[in-house]
C-alpha positions as CSV (number, residue, x, y, z in Angstrom):
1,M,120.6,-46.6,72.0
2,A,119.1,-43.4,73.6
3,P,115.3,-43.8,73.8
4,S,113.3,-41.8,71.5
5,R,111.9,-38.6,72.8
6,V,108.2,-38.5,74.2
7,D,106.5,-36.1,72.6
8,D,103.5,-35.6,75.5
9,S,100.9,-33.3,73.3
10,V,100.3,-36.6,71.0
11,D,97.9,-39.3,72.1
12,P,99.6,-42.4,71.2
13,R,96.4,-44.4,70.6
14,P,95.4,-44.9,67.2
15,I,92.9,-42.7,65.7
16,G,89.0,-44.1,66.1
17,Q,90.1,-45.5,69.8
18,T,89.7,-41.9,71.1
19,L,86.1,-40.7,72.5
20,P,85.5,-37.0,70.7
21,T,84.3,-34.4,73.0
22,V,83.4,-31.0,71.2
23,K,84.6,-27.9,73.0
24,P,82.1,-25.0,73.2
25,N,84.9,-22.3,73.3
26,G,85.7,-23.3,69.8
27,E,89.4,-25.0,70.9
28,G,89.1,-28.2,68.9
29,H,90.2,-29.2,65.9
30,L,87.8,-27.5,63.3
31,L,89.4,-24.5,61.7
32,H,87.2,-22.2,61.8
33,R,87.3,-18.8,59.7
34,S,88.5,-17.2,62.3
35,L,91.2,-18.4,64.9
36,I,90.7,-16.2,67.5
37,E,86.8,-15.6,67.2
38,H,84.9,-18.6,67.7
39,P,81.4,-19.3,66.3
40,V,78.5,-19.8,68.6
41,M,77.2,-23.8,69.3
42,V,73.8,-24.4,67.6
43,E,72.3,-27.4,69.3
44,K,68.6,-27.5,67.7
45,A,67.4,-24.9,64.4
46,K,63.6,-25.4,64.1
47,G,61.7,-22.8,61.5
48,L,63.5,-19.7,62.2
49,T,64.7,-20.2,65.7
50,L,68.5,-21.1,66.8
51,H,68.4,-22.8,69.9
52,L,72.4,-22.5,71.2
53,S,74.5,-24.7,73.6
54,D,74.2,-21.9,75.8
55,G,70.2,-22.1,76.3
56,R,69.6,-18.6,74.3
57,T,67.9,-18.3,71.2
58,V,68.0,-16.5,68.2
59,L,66.1,-15.6,65.8
60,D,66.8,-16.2,62.4
61,A,66.2,-12.9,60.0
62,C,69.1,-13.4,57.6
63,A,68.2,-17.4,56.7
64,G,72.1,-18.3,57.4
65,A,73.2,-16.6,54.2
66,A,70.4,-16.4,52.3
67,V,69.8,-20.1,52.6
68,A,67.1,-21.3,54.6
69,L,64.0,-20.4,52.7
70,I,61.7,-22.9,53.6
71,G,63.3,-22.4,57.7
72,H,64.9,-25.2,59.5
73,G,63.8,-28.7,60.2
74,R,61.1,-29.5,57.9
75,E,60.5,-33.4,58.1
76,E,59.5,-33.6,55.0
77,V,62.7,-33.3,53.5
78,H,64.7,-35.1,56.3
79,Q,62.5,-37.8,55.3
80,A,63.5,-37.5,51.8
81,I,66.7,-37.3,52.5
82,V,66.6,-40.8,54.7
83,K,64.4,-42.6,51.9
84,Q,67.3,-41.4,48.9
85,M,70.3,-42.6,51.3
86,Q,68.5,-45.9,52.0
87,N,68.0,-46.3,47.9
88,V,71.4,-44.9,46.7
89,S,73.5,-42.7,48.6
90,Y,76.2,-42.1,45.8
91,I,76.9,-42.9,42.2
92,H,79.8,-41.5,39.9
93,T,77.7,-39.2,37.0
94,Q,80.1,-40.6,34.3
95,S,78.5,-44.1,34.3
96,Y,75.1,-43.7,35.8
97,T,72.4,-41.3,37.2
98,T,69.5,-41.3,39.4
99,S,66.0,-40.3,39.9
100,S,66.3,-37.5,42.3
101,A,68.6,-35.6,39.9
102,E,67.1,-36.2,36.8
103,R,63.4,-35.5,38.5
104,L,65.1,-32.1,40.2
105,A,66.3,-30.9,36.7
106,D,62.9,-31.7,35.2
107,F,61.5,-30.1,38.1
108,L,63.2,-26.8,37.6
109,L,63.1,-26.4,33.7
110,S,60.2,-28.5,32.6
111,G,58.7,-26.8,29.1
112,N,62.1,-25.1,29.2
113,P,61.3,-21.9,30.8
114,Y,62.8,-18.9,29.1
115,G,64.9,-21.1,26.9
116,L,66.9,-23.0,29.6
117,E,67.1,-26.0,28.8
118,K,69.7,-28.3,30.6
119,A,70.8,-28.6,34.5
120,F,74.2,-29.1,35.6
121,F,74.2,-29.7,39.5
122,V,77.2,-29.1,41.8
123,G,78.4,-28.5,45.3
124,S,78.5,-25.0,46.1
125,G,78.3,-21.7,44.3
126,S,81.9,-21.0,43.6
127,E,81.7,-24.7,41.7
128,A,78.5,-23.4,39.7
129,I,80.3,-20.6,38.6
130,E,83.6,-22.1,37.8
131,S,81.3,-24.6,35.9
132,A,79.9,-21.6,34.5
133,L,82.9,-20.0,33.0
134,K,84.2,-22.9,31.5
135,L,81.1,-23.6,29.9
136,A,81.1,-20.2,28.3
137,R,84.8,-20.5,27.1
138,Q,83.7,-24.2,25.5
139,Y,80.5,-22.8,23.5
140,H,83.1,-20.3,21.7
141,Y,86.0,-22.4,21.7
142,E,83.4,-24.9,19.2
143,Q,82.7,-22.0,17.6
144,N,86.0,-22.0,16.6
145,E,86.6,-18.3,18.5
146,P,89.8,-20.0,20.3
147,A,91.0,-15.9,21.1
148,R,88.2,-15.4,23.2
149,L,89.7,-15.4,26.8
150,H,88.5,-12.5,28.6
151,F,85.7,-12.2,31.3
152,V,84.1,-8.6,31.9
153,S,82.2,-8.2,35.7
154,R,81.1,-5.3,37.7
155,Q,83.1,-4.0,40.5
156,Q,81.3,-4.3,44.2
157,S,80.4,-7.8,43.2
158,Y,80.6,-11.2,44.2
159,H,80.7,-14.6,42.4
160,G,83.1,-16.9,44.7
161,N,86.0,-18.2,46.5
162,T,87.6,-20.2,44.1
163,I,89.8,-19.0,41.3
164,A,88.2,-18.0,38.1
165,A,85.3,-17.2,40.3
166,M,87.1,-14.6,42.7
167,S,89.2,-13.6,39.9
168,I,85.7,-12.0,38.3
169,S,84.6,-10.6,41.5
170,S,85.5,-7.7,43.1
171,N,85.5,-8.1,47.0
172,L,88.6,-6.8,47.9
173,A,89.1,-8.1,51.6
174,R,88.9,-11.6,50.0
175,K,91.3,-10.9,47.8
176,V,94.3,-9.5,49.3
177,P,96.3,-12.5,50.2
178,F,95.9,-13.9,46.4
179,T,97.4,-10.9,44.2
180,G,99.1,-12.4,41.1
181,F,97.5,-15.4,41.8
182,M,94.0,-15.0,39.9
183,Y,93.0,-15.8,36.4
184,P,94.5,-13.2,34.2
185,H,92.0,-12.5,31.3
186,T,89.4,-10.3,33.8
187,S,88.2,-6.3,33.8
188,H,85.8,-4.7,36.0
189,V,83.0,-1.7,35.3
190,S,81.1,0.3,37.6
191,P,78.5,-1.1,39.3
192,A,74.8,-0.4,38.6
193,Y,74.9,1.1,42.2
194,A,73.0,4.4,42.3
195,Y,72.9,5.6,46.1
196,R,76.6,5.8,45.6
197,H,77.3,6.2,41.5
198,Q,73.9,7.8,40.4
199,Q,75.0,11.8,40.0
200,A,73.1,14.8,41.0
201,G,70.4,16.0,38.6
202,E,71.1,12.8,36.7
203,T,67.9,10.3,35.8
204,E,67.6,6.9,36.2
205,A,67.7,6.4,32.7
206,E,70.6,8.6,32.1
207,F,72.3,7.1,34.5
208,A,71.8,3.8,33.1
209,A,72.8,4.9,29.9
210,R,75.9,6.1,31.2
211,L,76.5,2.7,32.7
212,L,75.6,1.0,29.2
213,R,78.3,3.4,27.6
214,E,81.1,2.5,29.9
215,L,80.3,-1.1,29.0
216,E,80.5,-0.6,25.8
217,E,83.4,1.4,26.1
218,E,85.1,-1.9,28.1
219,F,84.0,-4.0,25.4
220,L,85.8,-2.0,22.6
221,S,89.1,-1.5,24.6
222,I,89.4,-5.0,25.1
223,G,88.0,-6.3,21.5
224,P,85.2,-8.1,21.4
225,E,86.2,-10.7,19.8
226,K,88.5,-11.4,23.0
227,I,85.4,-11.5,25.3
228,I,83.6,-14.6,26.3
229,A,80.9,-13.2,28.6
230,F,79.8,-10.3,30.6
231,V,79.3,-11.8,34.6
232,A,76.5,-9.8,36.7
233,E,74.5,-10.9,39.6
234,P,71.0,-9.2,38.9
235,I,70.3,-8.3,42.7
236,V,74.0,-7.7,44.1
237,G,74.1,-9.9,47.1
238,A,76.6,-9.3,50.2
239,T,79.9,-7.4,49.3
240,A,77.3,-4.2,48.7
241,G,74.0,-5.3,49.8
242,C,71.1,-6.1,47.8
243,V,71.7,-3.1,45.0
244,T,69.1,-3.5,42.0
245,A,70.1,-1.6,38.7
246,P,68.4,1.3,37.2
247,A,66.0,0.3,35.3
248,G,66.8,-0.6,31.8
249,Y,70.4,-1.4,32.4
250,F,69.9,-5.0,31.6
251,T,68.0,-5.1,28.8
252,G,70.9,-2.8,27.3
253,V,73.4,-5.3,28.7
254,R,71.9,-7.9,26.6
255,T,71.4,-5.8,23.7
256,L,75.4,-5.1,24.0
257,C,76.3,-8.4,24.2
258,D,74.2,-10.0,21.3
259,R,75.6,-7.5,19.2
260,Y,79.4,-8.2,19.9
261,G,78.5,-12.4,20.3
262,I,79.5,-11.8,23.7
263,L,77.5,-14.5,26.2
264,L,75.6,-13.3,29.2
265,I,76.0,-14.8,32.7
266,L,73.6,-14.0,35.5
267,D,74.8,-15.1,38.9
268,E,71.5,-15.8,40.9
269,I,73.6,-17.9,43.7
270,M,72.3,-15.7,46.9
271,C,69.0,-13.2,45.0
272,G,67.5,-16.6,42.7
273,V,65.2,-19.1,43.6
274,G,62.1,-17.0,44.5
275,R,64.5,-14.4,46.7
276,S,63.6,-11.5,45.1
277,G,60.0,-12.4,44.8
278,T,59.8,-14.3,41.4
279,F,61.4,-17.5,41.3
280,F,64.4,-16.1,38.7
281,A,65.4,-12.4,39.7
282,F,66.0,-11.9,36.4
283,E,62.2,-11.8,35.3
284,Q,61.9,-8.5,36.8
285,E,64.7,-7.1,34.5
286,K,63.0,-8.4,31.1
287,V,66.3,-10.3,30.0
288,V,67.1,-14.1,29.2
289,P,70.6,-15.5,30.1
290,D,72.7,-17.7,28.1
291,I,73.5,-19.2,31.4
292,M,73.1,-18.6,34.5
293,T,73.5,-20.0,38.3
294,I,71.8,-21.1,41.5
295,A,72.3,-22.4,44.8
296,K,71.6,-21.0,48.1
297,G,67.9,-21.1,48.0
298,L,68.2,-24.4,45.9
299,G,68.7,-27.1,48.6
300,G,67.8,-24.5,51.2
301,G,70.6,-25.6,54.1
302,Y,69.4,-29.2,53.9
303,A,71.9,-30.3,51.5
304,P,75.2,-28.8,49.7
305,I,73.7,-28.1,46.2
306,A,74.3,-25.6,43.5
307,G,73.2,-25.4,39.7
308,V,73.8,-24.2,36.3
309,L,71.2,-23.6,34.0
310,V,71.5,-23.1,30.5
311,H,69.7,-21.7,27.2
312,K,69.5,-23.8,24.4
313,K,71.6,-21.5,22.3
314,V,74.2,-22.9,24.4
315,I,73.6,-26.5,24.4
316,D,72.7,-26.4,20.4
317,V,76.3,-25.7,19.9
318,L,77.8,-28.0,22.1
319,R,75.0,-30.9,20.2
320,R,76.8,-29.2,17.0
321,G,80.4,-30.0,18.0
322,S,81.5,-32.4,21.1
323,N,78.3,-33.3,22.0
324,A,80.1,-33.5,25.9
325,F,80.4,-30.8,28.2
326,N,84.5,-31.0,29.1
327,H,83.9,-30.3,32.6
328,G,82.9,-32.6,35.9
329,H,82.9,-33.6,39.7
330,T,83.0,-36.6,41.7
331,Y,80.2,-35.3,43.8
332,Q,78.1,-34.1,40.6
333,A,74.4,-34.2,41.1
334,H,74.7,-35.9,44.0
335,P,71.8,-37.9,44.9
336,V,71.1,-37.3,48.3
337,S,71.6,-33.3,47.6
338,C,69.2,-33.6,44.2
339,A,66.9,-35.4,46.7
340,A,66.6,-33.0,49.4
341,A,66.4,-30.0,47.0
342,L,63.6,-31.4,45.4
343,A,62.1,-31.7,48.3
344,V,62.7,-28.4,49.2
345,Q,61.6,-26.7,45.8
346,Q,58.3,-28.9,45.9
347,I,57.3,-27.4,49.3
348,V,58.3,-24.1,47.8
349,R,55.5,-24.4,44.5
350,R,53.1,-26.2,46.7
351,E,53.0,-23.9,49.5
352,N,53.0,-20.8,46.8
353,L,56.2,-19.7,49.1
354,V,57.3,-17.4,46.2
355,E,54.1,-15.7,45.6
356,R,54.6,-15.5,49.8
357,C,57.8,-13.8,49.3
358,A,56.8,-11.1,47.1
359,A,53.8,-10.2,49.5
360,L,55.9,-10.4,52.5
361,G,58.7,-8.3,51.0
362,Q,56.3,-5.6,50.5
363,V,55.5,-5.9,54.5
364,L,59.2,-5.6,55.1
365,E,60.2,-2.4,53.1
366,Q,57.4,-0.9,54.6
367,Q,58.2,-2.0,58.5
368,L,61.9,-1.3,57.8
369,R,61.4,2.3,56.5
370,T,59.0,3.1,59.4
371,E,61.2,1.6,62.2
372,L,64.3,2.9,60.9
373,A,63.2,6.4,59.4
374,H,64.5,8.8,62.8
375,C,68.0,6.4,62.9
376,P,70.6,9.2,61.5
377,S,73.0,6.4,60.4
378,V,70.7,4.7,58.1
379,G,71.3,6.2,54.7
380,D,69.8,3.8,52.7
381,I,67.4,0.8,52.2
382,R,67.1,-1.1,49.2
383,G,66.0,-4.7,48.3
384,R,63.7,-6.9,46.7
385,G,61.0,-9.6,48.2
386,L,62.6,-11.1,51.0
387,F,66.2,-9.5,50.3
388,W,67.1,-6.3,52.1
389,A,69.8,-4.3,53.1
390,V,70.3,-1.5,55.3
391,E,73.3,1.1,54.1
392,F,75.1,2.7,57.0
393,V,76.6,6.6,57.0
394,Q,78.0,8.9,59.3
395,D,76.6,11.5,57.5
396,R,73.4,11.2,56.1
397,A,73.9,14.7,54.0
398,T,77.1,13.7,52.4
399,K,76.8,10.0,52.6
400,A,80.3,9.7,54.3
401,T,81.0,6.2,56.1
402,F,82.3,5.3,59.3
403,D,85.6,5.1,59.6
404,P,86.4,1.5,58.9
405,T,88.4,0.7,62.2
406,V,84.8,1.1,63.9
407,K,83.3,-1.6,62.5
408,F,80.1,-0.1,62.5
409,G,78.1,-2.9,60.5
410,L,79.4,-5.7,62.6
411,R,78.9,-3.8,65.9
412,V,75.3,-3.5,64.7
413,Q,74.9,-7.1,64.2
414,Q,76.4,-7.9,67.3
415,A,74.0,-5.5,69.2
416,A,71.4,-7.3,67.0
417,F,72.7,-10.9,68.2
418,D,72.9,-9.7,71.8
419,R,68.9,-9.3,71.4
420,G,68.6,-12.5,69.8
421,L,68.3,-11.3,66.3
422,A,70.6,-12.6,63.5
423,V,71.2,-10.6,60.4
424,Y,74.1,-10.7,57.8
425,P,76.9,-7.7,58.4
426,G,78.8,-6.4,55.6
427,A,81.9,-4.0,55.2
428,G,83.6,-2.2,52.1
429,T,80.3,-1.7,50.7
430,V,81.3,1.2,49.2
431,D,84.4,0.5,47.8
432,G,85.7,-2.8,49.1
433,M,87.2,-0.4,51.9
434,R,84.9,1.9,53.2
435,G,81.5,1.6,54.0
436,D,79.0,-0.7,56.1
437,H,75.6,-2.6,55.9
438,V,73.5,-5.4,57.3
439,L,71.3,-7.6,54.9
440,L,68.0,-9.2,56.2
441,A,66.9,-12.1,54.1
442,P,64.4,-14.3,56.1
443,P,63.0,-17.8,55.6
444,F,59.9,-17.3,52.8
445,T,57.9,-19.0,55.9
446,V,58.2,-15.8,57.8
447,T,55.5,-14.2,59.5
448,E,54.3,-10.6,59.7
449,A,54.4,-10.6,63.0
450,E,58.3,-11.9,63.0
451,L,59.0,-8.7,60.4
452,R,57.8,-6.4,63.1
453,K,60.1,-8.2,65.8
454,I,62.9,-8.5,62.9
455,C,62.6,-4.8,62.5
456,E,61.9,-3.6,65.9
457,I,65.2,-5.3,67.4
458,L,67.3,-4.3,64.4
459,R,66.2,-0.4,65.5
460,E,66.7,-1.3,68.9
461,A,70.5,-2.8,67.7
462,V,70.8,0.6,65.6
463,E,70.3,3.3,68.0
464,S,72.5,1.5,70.4
465,Q,75.4,2.3,68.5
466,E,74.7,5.3,67.2
467,K,74.3,6.5,71.1
468,E,78.2,5.3,70.9
469,Y,79.3,5.9,68.0
470,M,77.9,9.3,66.3
471,S,77.9,12.3,68.0
472,G,74.9,15.2,68.4
């Protein structure tokens, strides 16, 4: 018998007997987001500073993805995580609960703020959205309304990467490979995006009224009796860049949903947990959701966690029916993640960081407007709290975008990074194909001096790209 061919590319030693080495160029076994562009290795993070493996330091002006709201490396959170792991590192929630999960829910919802009564904790924002959609469907099912299958959301929105969450999202680039693979009962109305959609001569109130007429027409076209919920971000996150709605828009949305028995789901995964200057972003819109989602700032990046917060209105329907939420996850209400989030939220409350976020947000806005006032590529500066975006244009007068092949926002991000500053880039800002922006969402612990430095470096980065890609 001929000997078997030996594959020299395979290490014959059993798994676990090789000593792993980290390859800084990214050519290891970890599947990154890109197979050709390798991420930078971070060796340590403390406060707002990321220490890279090549010796450089970077000021984290976007808190990762608007996540690290108390900054990196807080020892108090580390100790809470270790203590929880020493006591209970994991249980299955079908039979058990833990004090960390119970205390986190009670901490967030003590006194049933705005009628929010129950919290459901999962591992990511996408899981939270999927859970919220299923809960909304079950709400109607238990009210003997099985024909309600449809969700309405908005263009230029983003709600997650799992199938249903991606279906109601409108981040076109992320959906291209999955055409025909989506939940079919979805539709999208225009975004509440004044810079691009408010017409010349149209007042803010008129713009809001026009959007609300469109939404009601969509409800009536589908058939209100077929619609489960309207889903929206109070402040649109990374897809369009910190877009706030015109005054009165969300109160009108709430009225329409109530009129037709449609639930209102507000996605605060990126803009919530104080990021907008109030703990709930919806507080500034003077509405209350039936179901809402939170995530990024909840655990502050110290452990993966997201939450669904549910109004008494929804819980009461379950109480009168099945007395159960027909949904669950293996790592639901994970005790270590809940302990981390509880420690983070205790710091936020004790140090009055939401109020600090609101105050420093005014400083950030002023600094951005001052530093970027003479940058011809800056079309719009918008946001709330410590959640701001800069939208770029080729021509301020016409609002014409850069050619998408230029990747202007990405180039600004790289120019900022080369100068020691991390910002969050976005492309397809306008319609999924055209437009660029960068997003700033520093930790709530940022200082005024650091905000000045952030805005100065951002200006330098923008100017460097204007010299290369703008004429005149």
